[in-house]
mmCIF file as Biopython writes it, N, C-alpha, C and O atoms, coordinates in Angstrom:
data_model
#
loop_
_atom_site.group_PDB
_atom_site.id
_atom_site.type_symbol
_atom_site.label_atom_id
_atom_site.label_alt_id
_atom_site.label_comp_id
_atom_site.label_asym_id
_atom_site.label_entity_id
_atom_site.label_seq_id
_atom_site.pdbx_PDB_ins_code
_atom_site.Cartn_x
_atom_site.Cartn_y
_atom_site.Cartn_z
_atom_site.occupancy
_atom_site.B_iso_or_equiv
_atom_site.auth_seq_id
_atom_site.auth_asym_id
_atom_site.pdbx_PDB_model_num
ATOM 1   N N  . MET A ? 1  ? 0.823   -1.182 0.000   1.0 0.0 1  A 1 
ATOM 2   C CA . MET A ? 1  ? 0.000   0.000  0.000   1.0 0.0 1  A 1 
ATOM 3   C C  . MET A ? 1  ? 0.873   1.253  0.000   1.0 0.0 1  A 1 
ATOM 4   O O  . MET A ? 1  ? 0.583   2.221  -0.703  1.0 0.0 1  A 1 
ATOM 5   N N  . LEU A ? 2  ? 1.930   1.225  0.785   1.0 0.0 2  A 1 
ATOM 6   C CA . LEU A ? 2  ? 2.792   2.393  0.874   1.0 0.0 2  A 1 
ATOM 7   C C  . LEU A ? 2  ? 3.447   2.719  -0.470  1.0 0.0 2  A 1 
ATOM 8   O O  . LEU A ? 2  ? 3.554   3.886  -0.846  1.0 0.0 2  A 1 
ATOM 9   N N  . ALA A ? 3  ? 3.879   1.697  -1.182  1.0 0.0 3  A 1 
ATOM 10  C CA . ALA A ? 3  ? 4.491   1.913  -2.502  1.0 0.0 3  A 1 
ATOM 11  C C  . ALA A ? 3  ? 3.471   2.517  -3.478  1.0 0.0 3  A 1 
ATOM 12  O O  . ALA A ? 3  ? 3.815   3.401  -4.262  1.0 0.0 3  A 1 
ATOM 13  N N  . LEU A ? 4  ? 2.245   2.053  -3.434  1.0 0.0 4  A 1 
ATOM 14  C CA . LEU A ? 4  ? 1.197   2.602  -4.290  1.0 0.0 4  A 1 
ATOM 15  C C  . LEU A ? 4  ? 0.934   4.060  -3.941  1.0 0.0 4  A 1 
ATOM 16  O O  . LEU A ? 4  ? 0.823   4.901  -4.833  1.0 0.0 4  A 1 
ATOM 17  N N  . CYS A ? 5  ? 0.833   4.366  -2.655  1.0 0.0 5  A 1 
ATOM 18  C CA . CYS A ? 5  ? 0.621   5.755  -2.228  1.0 0.0 5  A 1 
ATOM 19  C C  . CYS A ? 5  ? 1.774   6.637  -2.671  1.0 0.0 5  A 1 
ATOM 20  O O  . CYS A ? 5  ? 1.558   7.760  -3.126  1.0 0.0 5  A 1 
ATOM 21  N N  . ARG A ? 6  ? 2.989   6.145  -2.544  1.0 0.0 6  A 1 
ATOM 22  C CA . ARG A ? 6  ? 4.160   6.912  -2.975  1.0 0.0 6  A 1 
ATOM 23  C C  . ARG A ? 6  ? 4.085   7.196  -4.479  1.0 0.0 6  A 1 
ATOM 24  O O  . ARG A ? 6  ? 4.371   8.307  -4.924  1.0 0.0 6  A 1 
ATOM 25  N N  . SER A ? 7  ? 3.702   6.195  -5.244  1.0 0.0 7  A 1 
ATOM 26  C CA . SER A ? 7  ? 3.617   6.339  -6.692  1.0 0.0 7  A 1 
ATOM 27  C C  . SER A ? 7  ? 2.570   7.377  -7.096  1.0 0.0 7  A 1 
ATOM 28  O O  . SER A ? 7  ? 2.843   8.233  -7.937  1.0 0.0 7  A 1 
ATOM 29  N N  . ILE A ? 8  ? 1.400   7.310  -6.518  1.0 0.0 8  A 1 
ATOM 30  C CA . ILE A ? 8  ? 0.364   8.278  -6.903  1.0 0.0 8  A 1 
ATOM 31  C C  . ILE A ? 8  ? 0.669   9.674  -6.352  1.0 0.0 8  A 1 
ATOM 32  O O  . ILE A ? 8  ? 0.296   10.678 -6.958  1.0 0.0 8  A 1 
ATOM 33  N N  . HIS A ? 9  ? 1.346   9.735  -5.204  1.0 0.0 9  A 1 
ATOM 34  C CA . HIS A ? 9  ? 1.786   11.024 -4.664  1.0 0.0 9  A 1 
ATOM 35  C C  . HIS A ? 9  ? 2.766   11.691 -5.629  1.0 0.0 9  A 1 
ATOM 36  O O  . HIS A ? 9  ? 2.680   12.895 -5.871  1.0 0.0 9  A 1 
ATOM 37  N N  . GLU A ? 10 ? 3.687   10.914 -6.175  1.0 0.0 10 A 1 
ATOM 38  C CA . GLU A ? 10 ? 4.669   11.434 -7.134  1.0 0.0 10 A 1 
ATOM 39  C C  . GLU A ? 10 ? 4.007   11.899 -8.432  1.0 0.0 10 A 1 
ATOM 40  O O  . GLU A ? 10 ? 4.566   12.721 -9.158  1.0 0.0 10 A 1 
ATOM 41  N N  . GLN A ? 11 ? 2.815   11.372 -8.722  1.0 0.0 11 A 1 
ATOM 42  C CA . GLN A ? 11 ? 2.072   11.790 -9.913  1.0 0.0 11 A 1 
ATOM 43  C C  . GLN A ? 11 ? 1.258   13.065 -9.656  1.0 0.0 11 A 1 
ATOM 44  O O  . GLN A ? 11 ? 0.620   13.592 -10.567 1.0 0.0 11 A 1 
ATOM 45  N N  . GLY A ? 12 ? 1.284   13.546 -8.430  1.0 0.0 12 A 1 
ATOM 46  C CA . GLY A ? 12 ? 0.597   14.792 -8.114  1.0 0.0 12 A 1 
ATOM 47  C C  . GLY A ? 12 ? -0.716  14.650 -7.380  1.0 0.0 12 A 1 
ATOM 48  O O  . GLY A ? 12 ? -1.387  15.647 -7.117  1.0 0.0 12 A 1 
ATOM 49  N N  . TYR A ? 13 ? -1.094  13.438 -7.046  1.0 0.0 13 A 1 
ATOM 50  C CA . TYR A ? 13 ? -2.340  13.240 -6.314  1.0 0.0 13 A 1 
ATOM 51  C C  . TYR A ? 13 ? -2.173  13.633 -4.848  1.0 0.0 13 A 1 
ATOM 52  O O  . TYR A ? 13 ? -1.082  13.553 -4.285  1.0 0.0 13 A 1 
ATOM 53  N N  . THR A ? 14 ? -3.278  14.058 -4.251  1.0 0.0 14 A 1 
ATOM 54  C CA . THR A ? 14 ? -3.312  14.358 -2.829  1.0 0.0 14 A 1 
ATOM 55  C C  . THR A ? 14 ? -3.620  13.068 -2.069  1.0 0.0 14 A 1 
ATOM 56  O O  . THR A ? 14 ? -4.540  12.330 -2.423  1.0 0.0 14 A 1 
ATOM 57  N N  . ILE A ? 15 ? -2.853  12.813 -1.039  1.0 0.0 15 A 1 
ATOM 58  C CA . ILE A ? 15 ? -3.062  11.621 -0.212  1.0 0.0 15 A 1 
ATOM 59  C C  . ILE A ? 15 ? -3.804  12.041 1.055   1.0 0.0 15 A 1 
ATOM 60  O O  . ILE A ? 15 ? -3.352  12.918 1.790   1.0 0.0 15 A 1 
ATOM 61  N N  . ALA A ? 16 ? -4.946  11.404 1.299   1.0 0.0 16 A 1 
ATOM 62  C CA . ALA A ? 16 ? -5.737  11.645 2.502   1.0 0.0 16 A 1 
ATOM 63  C C  . ALA A ? 16 ? -5.844  10.335 3.262   1.0 0.0 16 A 1 
ATOM 64  O O  . ALA A ? 16 ? -6.145  9.293  2.679   1.0 0.0 16 A 1 
ATOM 65  N N  . LEU A ? 17 ? -5.597  10.392 4.564   1.0 0.0 17 A 1 
ATOM 66  C CA . LEU A ? 17 ? -5.726  9.212  5.411   1.0 0.0 17 A 1 
ATOM 67  C C  . LEU A ? 17 ? -7.080  9.271  6.105   1.0 0.0 17 A 1 
ATOM 68  O O  . LEU A ? 17 ? -7.390  10.238 6.800   1.0 0.0 17 A 1 
ATOM 69  N N  . ASP A ? 18 ? -7.877  8.238  5.913   1.0 0.0 18 A 1 
ATOM 70  C CA . ASP A ? 18 ? -9.219  8.175  6.485   1.0 0.0 18 A 1 
ATOM 71  C C  . ASP A ? 18 ? -9.222  7.199  7.650   1.0 0.0 18 A 1 
ATOM 72  O O  . ASP A ? 18 ? -8.428  6.259  7.683   1.0 0.0 18 A 1 
ATOM 73  N N  . ASP A ? 19 ? -10.122 7.426  8.610   1.0 0.0 19 A 1 
ATOM 74  C CA . ASP A ? 19 ? -10.215 6.572  9.799   1.0 0.0 19 A 1 
ATOM 75  C C  . ASP A ? 19 ? -8.849  6.439  10.467  1.0 0.0 19 A 1 
ATOM 76  O O  . ASP A ? 19 ? -8.439  5.345  10.855  1.0 0.0 19 A 1 
ATOM 77  N N  . PHE A ? 20 ? -8.155  7.563  10.593  1.0 0.0 20 A 1 
ATOM 78  C CA . PHE A ? 20 ? -6.785  7.585  11.086  1.0 0.0 20 A 1 
ATOM 79  C C  . PHE A ? 20 ? -6.719  7.264  12.574  1.0 0.0 20 A 1 
ATOM 80  O O  . PHE A ? 20 ? -7.506  7.769  13.375  1.0 0.0 20 A 1 
ATOM 81  N N  . VAL A ? 21 ? -5.772  6.424  12.918  1.0 0.0 21 A 1 
ATOM 82  C CA . VAL A ? 21 ? -5.440  6.117  14.307  1.0 0.0 21 A 1 
ATOM 83  C C  . VAL A ? 21 ? -3.943  6.341  14.438  1.0 0.0 21 A 1 
ATOM 84  O O  . VAL A ? 21 ? -3.157  5.735  13.710  1.0 0.0 21 A 1 
ATOM 85  N N  . ALA A ? 22 ? -3.548  7.205  15.356  1.0 0.0 22 A 1 
ATOM 86  C CA . ALA A ? 22 ? -2.130  7.518  15.511  1.0 0.0 22 A 1 
ATOM 87  C C  . ALA A ? 22 ? -1.398  6.350  16.162  1.0 0.0 22 A 1 
ATOM 88  O O  . ALA A ? 22 ? -1.949  5.637  17.002  1.0 0.0 22 A 1 
ATOM 89  N N  . GLY A ? 23 ? -0.164  6.175  15.761  1.0 0.0 23 A 1 
ATOM 90  C CA . GLY A ? 23 ? 0.684   5.148  16.337  1.0 0.0 23 A 1 
ATOM 91  C C  . GLY A ? 23 ? 1.919   4.973  15.477  1.0 0.0 23 A 1 
ATOM 92  O O  . GLY A ? 23 ? 1.903   5.321  14.296  1.0 0.0 23 A 1 
ATOM 93  N N  . PRO A ? 24 ? 2.992   4.437  16.048  1.0 0.0 24 A 1 
ATOM 94  C CA . PRO A ? 24 ? 4.233   4.295  15.295  1.0 0.0 24 A 1 
ATOM 95  C C  . PRO A ? 24 ? 4.083   3.488  14.014  1.0 0.0 24 A 1 
ATOM 96  O O  . PRO A ? 24 ? 4.761   3.766  13.025  1.0 0.0 24 A 1 
ATOM 97  N N  . GLN A ? 25 ? 3.209   2.499  14.020  1.0 0.0 25 A 1 
ATOM 98  C CA . GLN A ? 25 ? 3.027   1.670  12.834  1.0 0.0 25 A 1 
ATOM 99  C C  . GLN A ? 25 ? 2.353   2.427  11.689  1.0 0.0 25 A 1 
ATOM 100 O O  . GLN A ? 25 ? 2.416   1.995  10.538  1.0 0.0 25 A 1 
ATOM 101 N N  . PHE A ? 26 ? 1.711   3.551  12.000  1.0 0.0 26 A 1 
ATOM 102 C CA . PHE A ? 26 ? 1.022   4.340  10.971  1.0 0.0 26 A 1 
ATOM 103 C C  . PHE A ? 26 ? 1.802   5.594  10.583  1.0 0.0 26 A 1 
ATOM 104 O O  . PHE A ? 26 ? 1.299   6.423  9.825   1.0 0.0 26 A 1 
ATOM 105 N N  . GLU A ? 27 ? 3.011   5.739  11.089  1.0 0.0 27 A 1 
ATOM 106 C CA . GLU A ? 27 ? 3.824   6.916  10.775  1.0 0.0 27 A 1 
ATOM 107 C C  . GLU A ? 27 ? 4.246   6.976  9.301   1.0 0.0 27 A 1 
ATOM 108 O O  . GLU A ? 27 ? 4.195   8.060  8.721   1.0 0.0 27 A 1 
ATOM 109 N N  . PRO A ? 28 ? 4.659   5.874  8.664   1.0 0.0 28 A 1 
ATOM 110 C CA . PRO A ? 28 ? 5.082   5.969  7.258   1.0 0.0 28 A 1 
ATOM 111 C C  . PRO A ? 28 ? 4.047   6.595  6.318   1.0 0.0 28 A 1 
ATOM 112 O O  . PRO A ? 28 ? 4.429   7.426  5.494   1.0 0.0 28 A 1 
ATOM 113 N N  . PRO A ? 29 ? 2.770   6.245  6.394   1.0 0.0 29 A 1 
ATOM 114 C CA . PRO A ? 29 ? 1.810   6.901  5.485   1.0 0.0 29 A 1 
ATOM 115 C C  . PRO A ? 29 ? 1.666   8.402  5.743   1.0 0.0 29 A 1 
ATOM 116 O O  . PRO A ? 29 ? 1.348   9.158  4.825   1.0 0.0 29 A 1 
ATOM 117 N N  . THR A ? 30 ? 1.896   8.838  6.983   1.0 0.0 30 A 1 
ATOM 118 C CA . THR A ? 30 ? 1.750   10.271 7.263   1.0 0.0 30 A 1 
ATOM 119 C C  . THR A ? 30 ? 2.824   11.091 6.555   1.0 0.0 30 A 1 
ATOM 120 O O  . THR A ? 30 ? 2.647   12.290 6.341   1.0 0.0 30 A 1 
ATOM 121 N N  . ARG A ? 31 ? 3.925   10.459 6.194   1.0 0.0 31 A 1 
ATOM 122 C CA . ARG A ? 31 ? 4.987   11.183 5.476   1.0 0.0 31 A 1 
ATOM 123 C C  . ARG A ? 31 ? 4.570   11.550 4.052   1.0 0.0 31 A 1 
ATOM 124 O O  . ARG A ? 31 ? 5.176   12.422 3.429   1.0 0.0 31 A 1 
ATOM 125 N N  . LEU A ? 32 ? 3.541   10.886 3.545   1.0 0.0 32 A 1 
ATOM 126 C CA . LEU A ? 32 ? 3.039   11.158 2.194   1.0 0.0 32 A 1 
ATOM 127 C C  . LEU A ? 32 ? 1.734   11.948 2.201   1.0 0.0 32 A 1 
ATOM 128 O O  . LEU A ? 32 ? 1.346   12.518 1.181   1.0 0.0 32 A 1 
ATOM 129 N N  . ALA A ? 33 ? 1.066   11.984 3.330   1.0 0.0 33 A 1 
ATOM 130 C CA . ALA A ? 33 ? -0.284  12.558 3.400   1.0 0.0 33 A 1 
ATOM 131 C C  . ALA A ? 33 ? -0.275  14.082 3.433   1.0 0.0 33 A 1 
ATOM 132 O O  . ALA A ? 33 ? 0.617   14.707 4.006   1.0 0.0 33 A 1 
ATOM 133 N N  . GLN A ? 34 ? -1.280  14.653 2.810   1.0 0.0 34 A 1 
ATOM 134 C CA . GLN A ? 34 ? -1.537  16.081 2.920   1.0 0.0 34 A 1 
ATOM 135 C C  . GLN A ? 34 ? -2.763  16.348 3.790   1.0 0.0 34 A 1 
ATOM 136 O O  . GLN A ? 34 ? -3.006  17.479 4.209   1.0 0.0 34 A 1 
ATOM 137 N N  . LEU A ? 35 ? -3.537  15.286 4.056   1.0 0.0 35 A 1 
ATOM 138 C CA . LEU A ? 35 ? -4.785  15.434 4.790   1.0 0.0 35 A 1 
ATOM 139 C C  . LEU A ? 35 ? -5.017  14.197 5.653   1.0 0.0 35 A 1 
ATOM 140 O O  . LEU A ? 35 ? -4.834  13.067 5.201   1.0 0.0 35 A 1 
ATOM 141 N N  . ILE A ? 36 ? -5.422  14.428 6.900   1.0 0.0 36 A 1 
ATOM 142 C CA . ILE A ? 36 ? -5.799  13.339 7.801   1.0 0.0 36 A 1 
ATOM 143 C C  . ILE A ? 36 ? -7.222  13.607 8.269   1.0 0.0 36 A 1 
ATOM 144 O O  . ILE A ? 36 ? -7.516  14.665 8.825   1.0 0.0 36 A 1 
ATOM 145 N N  . LYS A ? 37 ? -8.100  12.640 8.038   1.0 0.0 37 A 1 
ATOM 146 C CA . LYS A ? 37 ? -9.489  12.748 8.483   1.0 0.0 37 A 1 
ATOM 147 C C  . LYS A ? 37 ? -9.600  12.127 9.877   1.0 0.0 37 A 1 
ATOM 148 O O  . LYS A ? 37 ? -9.154  11.003 10.107  1.0 0.0 37 A 1 
ATOM 149 N N  . VAL A ? 38 ? -10.201 12.880 10.799  1.0 0.0 38 A 1 
ATOM 150 C CA . VAL A ? 38 ? -10.326 12.448 12.186  1.0 0.0 38 A 1 
ATOM 151 C C  . VAL A ? 38 ? -11.803 12.339 12.540  1.0 0.0 38 A 1 
ATOM 152 O O  . VAL A ? 38 ? -12.548 13.314 12.437  1.0 0.0 38 A 1 
ATOM 153 N N  . ASP A ? 39 ? -12.219 11.153 12.957  1.0 0.0 39 A 1 
ATOM 154 C CA . ASP A ? 39 ? -13.602 10.928 13.391  1.0 0.0 39 A 1 
ATOM 155 C C  . ASP A ? 39 ? -13.741 11.507 14.797  1.0 0.0 39 A 1 
ATOM 156 O O  . ASP A ? 39 ? -13.268 10.914 15.767  1.0 0.0 39 A 1 
ATOM 157 N N  . VAL A ? 40 ? -14.390 12.665 14.904  1.0 0.0 40 A 1 
ATOM 158 C CA . VAL A ? 40 ? -14.470 13.347 16.191  1.0 0.0 40 A 1 
ATOM 159 C C  . VAL A ? 40 ? -15.420 12.665 17.177  1.0 0.0 40 A 1 
ATOM 160 O O  . VAL A ? 40 ? -15.428 13.004 18.361  1.0 0.0 40 A 1 
ATOM 161 N N  . ARG A ? 41 ? -16.214 11.714 16.704  1.0 0.0 41 A 1 
ATOM 162 C CA . ARG A ? 41 ? -17.098 10.985 17.623  1.0 0.0 41 A 1 
ATOM 163 C C  . ARG A ? 41 ? -16.323 9.998  18.472  1.0 0.0 41 A 1 
ATOM 164 O O  . ARG A ? 41 ? -16.718 9.714  19.602  1.0 0.0 41 A 1 
ATOM 165 N N  . VAL A ? 42 ? -15.225 9.468  17.948  1.0 0.0 42 A 1 
ATOM 166 C CA . VAL A ? 42 ? -14.490 8.425  18.660  1.0 0.0 42 A 1 
ATOM 167 C C  . VAL A ? 42 ? -13.095 8.872  19.093  1.0 0.0 42 A 1 
ATOM 168 O O  . VAL A ? 42 ? -12.326 8.084  19.643  1.0 0.0 42 A 1 
ATOM 169 N N  . THR A ? 43 ? -12.775 10.141 18.842  1.0 0.0 43 A 1 
ATOM 170 C CA . THR A ? 43 ? -11.471 10.676 19.222  1.0 0.0 43 A 1 
ATOM 171 C C  . THR A ? 43 ? -11.685 11.725 20.302  1.0 0.0 43 A 1 
ATOM 172 O O  . THR A ? 43 ? -12.456 12.667 20.115  1.0 0.0 43 A 1 
ATOM 173 N N  . SER A ? 44 ? -11.009 11.566 21.423  1.0 0.0 44 A 1 
ATOM 174 C CA . SER A ? 44 ? -11.188 12.507 22.531  1.0 0.0 44 A 1 
ATOM 175 C C  . SER A ? 44 ? -10.654 13.883 22.153  1.0 0.0 44 A 1 
ATOM 176 O O  . SER A ? 44 ? -9.828  14.017 21.251  1.0 0.0 44 A 1 
ATOM 177 N N  . LYS A ? 45 ? -11.133 14.889 22.847  1.0 0.0 45 A 1 
ATOM 178 C CA . LYS A ? 45 ? -10.672 16.259 22.629  1.0 0.0 45 A 1 
ATOM 179 C C  . LYS A ? 45 ? -9.157  16.340 22.854  1.0 0.0 45 A 1 
ATOM 180 O O  . LYS A ? 45 ? -8.456  17.013 22.098  1.0 0.0 45 A 1 
ATOM 181 N N  . LEU A ? 46 ? -8.660  15.674 23.867  1.0 0.0 46 A 1 
ATOM 182 C CA . LEU A ? 46 ? -7.233  15.657 24.151  1.0 0.0 46 A 1 
ATOM 183 C C  . LEU A ? 46 ? -6.443  15.060 22.991  1.0 0.0 46 A 1 
ATOM 184 O O  . LEU A ? 46 ? -5.401  15.592 22.607  1.0 0.0 46 A 1 
ATOM 185 N N  . GLU A ? 47 ? -6.933  13.962 22.435  1.0 0.0 47 A 1 
ATOM 186 C CA . GLU A ? 47 ? -6.270  13.320 21.295  1.0 0.0 47 A 1 
ATOM 187 C C  . GLU A ? 47 ? -6.359  14.215 20.055  1.0 0.0 47 A 1 
ATOM 188 O O  . GLU A ? 47 ? -5.398  14.303 19.290  1.0 0.0 47 A 1 
ATOM 189 N N  . GLN A ? 48 ? -7.486  14.869 19.850  1.0 0.0 48 A 1 
ATOM 190 C CA . GLN A ? 48 ? -7.625  15.784 18.717  1.0 0.0 48 A 1 
ATOM 191 C C  . GLN A ? 48 ? -6.586  16.898 18.808  1.0 0.0 48 A 1 
ATOM 192 O O  . GLN A ? 48 ? -5.961  17.251 17.808  1.0 0.0 48 A 1 
ATOM 193 N N  . GLU A ? 49 ? -6.403  17.449 20.002  1.0 0.0 49 A 1 
ATOM 194 C CA . GLU A ? 49 ? -5.416  18.511 20.192  1.0 0.0 49 A 1 
ATOM 195 C C  . GLU A ? 49 ? -4.004  17.988 19.956  1.0 0.0 49 A 1 
ATOM 196 O O  . GLU A ? 49 ? -3.172  18.692 19.383  1.0 0.0 49 A 1 
ATOM 197 N N  . ARG A ? 50 ? -3.728  16.773 20.388  1.0 0.0 50 A 1 
ATOM 198 C CA . ARG A ? 50 ? -2.410  16.177 20.178  1.0 0.0 50 A 1 
ATOM 199 C C  . ARG A ? 50 ? -2.142  15.974 18.690  1.0 0.0 50 A 1 
ATOM 200 O O  . ARG A ? 50 ? -1.043  16.243 18.207  1.0 0.0 50 A 1 
ATOM 201 N N  . LEU A ? 51 ? -3.156  15.495 17.966  1.0 0.0 51 A 1 
ATOM 202 C CA . LEU A ? 51 ? -3.011  15.312 16.528  1.0 0.0 51 A 1 
ATOM 203 C C  . LEU A ? 51 ? -2.721  16.638 15.835  1.0 0.0 51 A 1 
ATOM 204 O O  . LEU A ? 51 ? -1.875  16.705 14.944  1.0 0.0 51 A 1 
ATOM 205 N N  . LEU A ? 52 ? -3.417  17.685 16.240  1.0 0.0 52 A 1 
ATOM 206 C CA . LEU A ? 52 ? -3.179  19.011 15.657  1.0 0.0 52 A 1 
ATOM 207 C C  . LEU A ? 52 ? -1.748  19.475 15.928  1.0 0.0 52 A 1 
ATOM 208 O O  . LEU A ? 52 ? -1.070  19.964 15.024  1.0 0.0 52 A 1 
ATOM 209 N N  . ARG A ? 53 ? -1.291  19.323 17.168  1.0 0.0 53 A 1 
ATOM 210 C CA . ARG A ? 53 ? 0.075   19.744 17.514  1.0 0.0 53 A 1 
ATOM 211 C C  . ARG A ? 53 ? 1.124   18.932 16.763  1.0 0.0 53 A 1 
ATOM 212 O O  . ARG A ? 53 ? 2.190   19.450 16.430  1.0 0.0 53 A 1 
ATOM 213 N N  . THR A ? 54 ? 0.830   17.668 16.496  1.0 0.0 54 A 1 
ATOM 214 C CA . THR A ? 54 ? 1.791   16.790 15.833  1.0 0.0 54 A 1 
ATOM 215 C C  . THR A ? 54 ? 1.842   17.025 14.335  1.0 0.0 54 A 1 
ATOM 216 O O  . THR A ? 54 ? 2.929   17.134 13.768  1.0 0.0 54 A 1 
ATOM 217 N N  . TYR A ? 55 ? 0.688   17.105 13.681  1.0 0.0 55 A 1 
ATOM 218 C CA . TYR A ? 55 ? 0.656   17.075 12.220  1.0 0.0 55 A 1 
ATOM 219 C C  . TYR A ? 55 ? 0.533   18.437 11.549  1.0 0.0 55 A 1 
ATOM 220 O O  . TYR A ? 55 ? 1.006   18.599 10.424  1.0 0.0 55 A 1 
ATOM 221 N N  . ARG A ? 56 ? -0.075  19.406 12.189  1.0 0.0 56 A 1 
ATOM 222 C CA . ARG A ? 56 ? -0.207  20.723 11.561  1.0 0.0 56 A 1 
ATOM 223 C C  . ARG A ? 56 ? 1.163   21.355 11.264  1.0 0.0 56 A 1 
ATOM 224 O O  . ARG A ? 56 ? 1.339   21.914 10.182  1.0 0.0 56 A 1 
ATOM 225 N N  . PRO A ? 57 ? 2.144   21.287 12.187  1.0 0.0 57 A 1 
ATOM 226 C CA . PRO A ? 57 ? 3.466   21.855 11.866  1.0 0.0 57 A 1 
ATOM 227 C C  . PRO A ? 57 ? 4.151   21.168 10.686  1.0 0.0 57 A 1 
ATOM 228 O O  . PRO A ? 57 ? 5.048   21.742 10.068  1.0 0.0 57 A 1 
ATOM 229 N N  . ARG A ? 58 ? 3.739   19.964 10.379  1.0 0.0 58 A 1 
ATOM 230 C CA . ARG A ? 58 ? 4.314   19.236 9.241   1.0 0.0 58 A 1 
ATOM 231 C C  . ARG A ? 58 ? 3.592   19.560 7.935   1.0 0.0 58 A 1 
ATOM 232 O O  . ARG A ? 58 ? 3.892   18.978 6.893   1.0 0.0 58 A 1 
ATOM 233 N N  . GLY A ? 59 ? 2.633   20.496 7.995   1.0 0.0 59 A 1 
ATOM 234 C CA . GLY A ? 59 ? 1.917   20.905 6.793   1.0 0.0 59 A 1 
ATOM 235 C C  . GLY A ? 59 ? 0.770   19.984 6.422   1.0 0.0 59 A 1 
ATOM 236 O O  . GLY A ? 59 ? 0.266   20.042 5.301   1.0 0.0 59 A 1 
ATOM 237 N N  . ILE A ? 60 ? 0.355   19.140 7.346   1.0 0.0 60 A 1 
ATOM 238 C CA . ILE A ? 60 ? -0.742  18.205 7.090   1.0 0.0 60 A 1 
ATOM 239 C C  . ILE A ? 60 ? -2.022  18.813 7.661   1.0 0.0 60 A 1 
ATOM 240 O O  . ILE A ? 60 ? -2.080  19.155 8.842   1.0 0.0 60 A 1 
ATOM 241 N N  . ALA A ? 61 ? -3.037  18.945 6.825   1.0 0.0 61 A 1 
ATOM 242 C CA . ALA A ? 61 ? -4.328  19.463 7.270   1.0 0.0 61 A 1 
ATOM 243 C C  . ALA A ? 61 ? -5.109  18.340 7.941   1.0 0.0 61 A 1 
ATOM 244 O O  . ALA A ? 61 ? -5.020  17.181 7.538   1.0 0.0 61 A 1 
ATOM 245 N N  . LEU A ? 62 ? -5.870  18.693 8.963   1.0 0.0 62 A 1 
ATOM 246 C CA . LEU A ? 62 ? -6.750  17.733 9.615   1.0 0.0 62 A 1 
ATOM 247 C C  . LEU A ? 62 ? -8.186  18.111 9.336   1.0 0.0 62 A 1 
ATOM 248 O O  . LEU A ? 62 ? -8.558  19.283 9.407   1.0 0.0 62 A 1 
ATOM 249 N N  . LEU A ? 63 ? -8.990  17.117 9.019   1.0 0.0 63 A 1 
ATOM 250 C CA . LEU A ? 63 ? -10.396 17.315 8.677   1.0 0.0 63 A 1 
ATOM 251 C C  . LEU A ? 63 ? -11.248 16.569 9.684   1.0 0.0 63 A 1 
ATOM 252 O O  . LEU A ? 63 ? -11.113 15.355 9.839   1.0 0.0 63 A 1 
ATOM 253 N N  . ALA A ? 64 ? -12.130 17.294 10.375  1.0 0.0 64 A 1 
ATOM 254 C CA . ALA A ? 64 ? -13.046 16.656 11.308  1.0 0.0 64 A 1 
ATOM 255 C C  . ALA A ? 64 ? -14.179 16.021 10.522  1.0 0.0 64 A 1 
ATOM 256 O O  . ALA A ? 64 ? -14.803 16.662 9.676   1.0 0.0 64 A 1 
ATOM 257 N N  . GLU A ? 65 ? -14.435 14.766 10.808  1.0 0.0 65 A 1 
ATOM 258 C CA . GLU A ? 65 ? -15.551 14.091 10.136  1.0 0.0 65 A 1 
ATOM 259 C C  . GLU A ? 65 ? -16.493 13.503 11.178  1.0 0.0 65 A 1 
ATOM 260 O O  . GLU A ? 65 ? -16.099 13.186 12.300  1.0 0.0 65 A 1 
ATOM 261 N N  . LYS A ? 66 ? -17.743 13.369 10.772  1.0 0.0 66 A 1 
ATOM 262 C CA . LYS A ? 66 ? -18.817 12.808 11.614  1.0 0.0 66 A 1 
ATOM 263 C C  . LYS A ? 66 ? -19.010 13.645 12.867  1.0 0.0 66 A 1 
ATOM 264 O O  . LYS A ? 66 ? -19.209 13.125 13.965  1.0 0.0 66 A 1 
ATOM 265 N N  . GLY A ? 67 ? -18.947 14.963 12.671  1.0 0.0 67 A 1 
ATOM 266 C CA . GLY A ? 67 ? -19.066 15.877 13.794  1.0 0.0 67 A 1 
ATOM 267 C C  . GLY A ? 67 ? -20.480 16.183 14.219  1.0 0.0 67 A 1 
ATOM 268 O O  . GLY A ? 67 ? -20.687 16.773 15.280  1.0 0.0 67 A 1 
ATOM 269 N N  . GLY A ? 68 ? -21.442 15.807 13.437  1.0 0.0 68 A 1 
ATOM 270 C CA . GLY A ? 68 ? -22.819 16.070 13.822  1.0 0.0 68 A 1 
ATOM 271 C C  . GLY A ? 68 ? -23.534 16.924 12.806  1.0 0.0 68 A 1 
ATOM 272 O O  . GLY A ? 68 ? -23.107 17.048 11.658  1.0 0.0 68 A 1 
ATOM 273 N N  . ASP A ? 69 ? -24.612 17.502 13.239  1.0 0.0 69 A 1 
ATOM 274 C CA . ASP A ? 69 ? -25.397 18.355 12.367  1.0 0.0 69 A 1 
ATOM 275 C C  . ASP A ? 69 ? -25.670 19.680 13.059  1.0 0.0 69 A 1 
ATOM 276 O O  . ASP A ? 69 ? -25.285 19.864 14.213  1.0 0.0 69 A 1 
ATOM 277 N N  . TYR A ? 70 ? -26.331 20.607 12.371  1.0 0.0 70 A 1 
ATOM 278 C CA . TYR A ? 70 ? -26.548 21.933 12.915  1.0 0.0 70 A 1 
ATOM 279 C C  . TYR A ? 70 ? -27.337 21.912 14.221  1.0 0.0 70 A 1 
ATOM 280 O O  . TYR A ? 70 ? -27.107 22.754 15.089  1.0 0.0 70 A 1 
ATOM 281 N N  . GLU A ? 71 ? -28.250 20.978 14.372  1.0 0.0 71 A 1 
ATOM 282 C CA . GLU A ? 71 ? -29.053 20.925 15.593  1.0 0.0 71 A 1 
ATOM 283 C C  . GLU A ? 71 ? -28.206 20.585 16.816  1.0 0.0 71 A 1 
ATOM 284 O O  . GLU A ? 71 ? -28.581 20.931 17.936  1.0 0.0 71 A 1 
ATOM 285 N N  . ARG A ? 72 ? -27.082 19.919 16.623  1.0 0.0 72 A 1 
ATOM 286 C CA . ARG A ? 72 ? -26.240 19.492 17.746  1.0 0.0 72 A 1 
ATOM 287 C C  . ARG A ? 72 ? -25.168 20.513 18.085  1.0 0.0 72 A 1 
ATOM 288 O O  . ARG A ? 72 ? -24.489 20.372 19.103  1.0 0.0 72 A 1 
ATOM 289 N N  . ILE A ? 73 ? -24.996 21.549 17.248  1.0 0.0 73 A 1 
ATOM 290 C CA . ILE A ? 73 ? -23.929 22.525 17.471  1.0 0.0 73 A 1 
ATOM 291 C C  . ILE A ? 73 ? -24.407 23.594 18.439  1.0 0.0 73 A 1 
ATOM 292 O O  . ILE A ? 73 ? -23.657 24.515 18.762  1.0 0.0 73 A 1 
#
């Protein structure tokens, strides 16, 4: 999978990681990613802040997904 991601990244495609779970075993794909989608229903606020501190300085955007609807905001 990593070789395929590297190949399409080199062709100019944007790499987005979906259903992301942080951990050392998932570090290699983050080196190619421009976007990480974070399910805010299952990720604690503390973990969300940690992800932002870790990946935003590396130029990786984080996208909150499954955050709810207007009635819940």
